[in-house]
N, C-alpha and C positions, 0 to 999 in steps of 0.2 A: 270405387270411392275411397277405400282404405289405401290403395296404392297411390292415388292422387294426393291424399293427405300426407302420407309418408314422404313422397317426393317433394311436395311443397315445403314441409317442415325441414327436410334435409337441405334443400336449396336455400331457404331463408337462414338457417343456422350457419351454413357455409359462408354466406355473404356477410352476416352480422359479426361472426367471430374470426374471420380471416384477417391475416395481418397484411397490411399494405405499407410499403416503404414510400414515404412522400418526399423525403429529403435526407441527404447525408449530413451528419453533424461535423462541421469544421470549426474549430476554435478560431476566433477572430484575432486573438493575440496569444503569444506564448506567456503563460501565467508567471513563470519564474522571472523572465526578463521584464515583464510588466511591473512587478513589484521591486525591481532593482536587485535581484538576487541571482548571482551567477554560481551555479552548483559546481561547475568545473574549477572555478577559482577557489571556492571554499574547500573543495576536496584536496586541491594541491596544497593549500596552506595547512590544512589539518594533517596531511600526510607528512609534511615537514616537521610539524610539532610532534607527531607520534614517533618520528625517528629519533627524537632526543629523550624519549621516556626511559626511565630506569626499568630494570627487570621486575622489580617489585610492583611498579605501577602497571606494567604490562600484565602481570599475573592478576592484579586486582581487576583490571578491565576485563580480562577473559573470564574470570570467576563471576563477575557481576553481570556482564551483558551477553556473553556467548553461551549458547546452549547446544546440546546434541540434538540432532533432528528427532522430533517426536517427543522430546522431554522439555517441559516448561514448568518452572516452579514460581509460584507467586510469593514474593517476599513478605515476611510477617511484619517487618518495619520498613520505613522509607529507606531508599538507597542513600547511603552516606557518601559524600565526596571523598576522594582519595586523600588520606592523611599520611604524610611522610613519617615513617617510624624513625625515632632518634636513638 
């Protein structure tokens, strides 16, 4: 009787908690093109803009947004936009 109960409980739990795949998820539309945003065009335009940056602005960008792997610091105050030094 004990073996029957254990077998029944095992069979029931396997059926209740087993994972079944019913359908694969396929997006109907490409999200970026759906909202009219072309990431490749933006990247190309931004790369052209970055090519014209001064060394001071590049240093500011690296100091503000680039971190060594494993190191992350939360700024005490909001990030200020780049200000050209006169």
